[in-house]
N, C-alpha and C positions, 0 to 999 in steps of 0.2 A: 598524453591524457593524465587525468588526475587519478584518484584512488579507484580500485576495482568496484564495479557495480554488483555487489553481492553482500550477503549478511556479514556482520561482524559482531563480536561480543561486546564492544563498547561503541558508543555513537561517535562518528567523526564530526568535527565542526563543519556544518554546512555541506556535508557530503554523506547523506543518509544511505544506509544499506538497503537492499531490496530483497524480495523473496517471491517465489511462485505461489499462486493461490492454492486452495485445497484441490487435491487431485481430481476427485470425481464430482465435486459440487460447484466447480467454477461455471457460472452461467452467464448468458447474454443479458445486458442491461435492458430494462423496460424503456423503450424509446418511442418517438413519434412515427416510427416506420422508416426513418431515414438513417438510423444509427446514431442520431443526435438526440440527447435528452430534450424532452419537450420544454419549450420556453427558454432554452439556453441562449445566452447572449453570444454575439460574434466572438470567435477566437481572437486572442491577441496577436498570434503569429501563425497563420495557417501554413501547414506543411505542404510540400510539393510532391512528396512520395519519392524523392530522388535521393541524392547523396546526403547522408545525415549531417546536419549543420553542427557547428561547434557549440551553439547556444540556441535555446528556444525560450520564449517568454510566455508565462501563464499567469493571468490575474496580477500583472505587475511584478511578478517574480521571475528573475532570470535563472534558468536551469542550464548548467554546463554539462557537456558530454563528458562521461567518465569511462574509464577502462572497462571493457566487457568482452565476452566471447565474440568472435567475429560474426557469428550468426545473428547477432542482435545489436541494437543501439540503445544506450541508456543515458538519460540526462538527470541530474540531481541538483537540488538547491534547497533553500530554506525560506520560510514565510512565517508571518504572524497573522492569525485570524481568530478573534478580533485583534486589533492593533496592539492592545495591552496584554495579549496572551503570551505564553512562553513560545519560543521559536520552535517550529515543527519542520520536519523534513518532507520533501516531495520528490518522488522518482517517477520518471516516465520511461516505459520500456516498449520498444518496437521490434518485432521479429517477423520476417527477416529484417536485417538492418536497413533502415530507410528514414527519411524525414517523417515526423508524425503528421497525420492528416488533420484536417480541420475538426472532424468529429471527435478525435481523440483529445485535441487541445481544448475543445469545448467541455468535454467531460472533466478534464483536469481542472478547468476554470471553476466548474460547479463544485467539485470536491473541495477546492481551496476555500471558496466563499462560504460553504456550509460546514467546514471542518469541525468547528467546536461542537455543533449539534451531532455530527456523525460520530465523534469520539464518545459523547455521552451515550449514544445508542449502542455503540460497540461495548462499552463497559457494562451496561445493564444486560446485554446479550450474554457476555461472558459470565456474569454473576449467576445467570440462570443455567446456561448450557454446561458450564464446567462442573456442575454437580453430578452430571451423568456418570455412571460407573465406568464407561469406556475411557475416561480421562485419568482414572486411577489416583485421584487426589487423596492425600492422607487426611486423617481426622482434623489435624491442625490446619491444613490448607482449606478444608471445608469451612472452618471457623473464619478464616480470613475473608471468605466470600461474603460474610455478614457484616464486615467492617464498612463504615461509611466511605472510607478511602480504600478502594480496591487496589490490590497489589499488582497493578499494571501501570507502567509509566513510559514516558518518552514515545508518544505516538508519532508514527510516520505514515504518510499516504503513498501508495504505489498504484499507478495507473498503467494498464496494458493497452496496446493498440487494438485489441479485439473488444474494447469497451467494458472490460471487467476491471475491478479495482478492489483494493483492500486497505485496511489499516493494520500496521504492525506495531505492537507494543514492544519496544526493544528491551525494556527492563522489567523484571518481575522476580519475586521470591519463589514462585511456583516451579517445581522441578521440571514440569513439562516444557517450560520456557527456556531451559538451559541447553545450549548457550545462545540461541538466536531469537528468542522472544516468542510472542504469541501473535498469530495472524488471524484477523477477522475479515472474511470475504463478504463483499456486498453485492447484492443484485439490485441495481438501481439505487434507491435511497434507503434500503433496509439490509441489515446483516442477515446472512443465510448460513454461514458456517464458521467454525472456529477450530484452530489446530495449533498445537505446540510445535515449535520449530527446534527440535532437539537433535537434529541429524544433519550432517553436511549436505546430504542430497536435497534437503529442504532449502538449503541456501542457494542452490543453483537457480539461475534465471531461465526464462523461456517457457515454452509450451509444456504444461504438466504431462501431456500425453507422451512426451519423449521420455518420461521418467517412470512410467508404469511398467 
């Protein structure tokens, strides 16, 4: 297998790191009652729930399985959405290890197709929420939040098999982002929580309940 499926301090070419979502705020996505986002197109490569395949395809992007703990399976790759945008990473995580099911692939498809807009939402969400005292930003960092270009870069999408997903900004000047970045967790199409990944425990994959 390729590189491990976990956070890193620098972005690997076409093998993005991944992270677990917020411990207590990780929520189920709003769906049409079947676990599939309403109006989602058919998945490119429906999973059978069996032995994890070496590759899966999402919205025309091939994700390759990468090294991960035996309790889970992880696939990573890169995409451009829109086509002239900077390359972004996508990771798909299934625990326990198995092929991703159709609903998970459909969610990943929607995340890729709407990624540019989701990133804009995540940035504005961070601009507001990170001002809260619990994040402990310095006076200088508070000023950075007012800059047109927020100090958050290299966005990567992470999709879990329980239909939760997140955007990780792998690069930032903010102290709370050292060394693993900032994670914005989504519920459906809207952000619901943000956390700094400044701890190796935050870099571990899998069910956050296992880390509480």
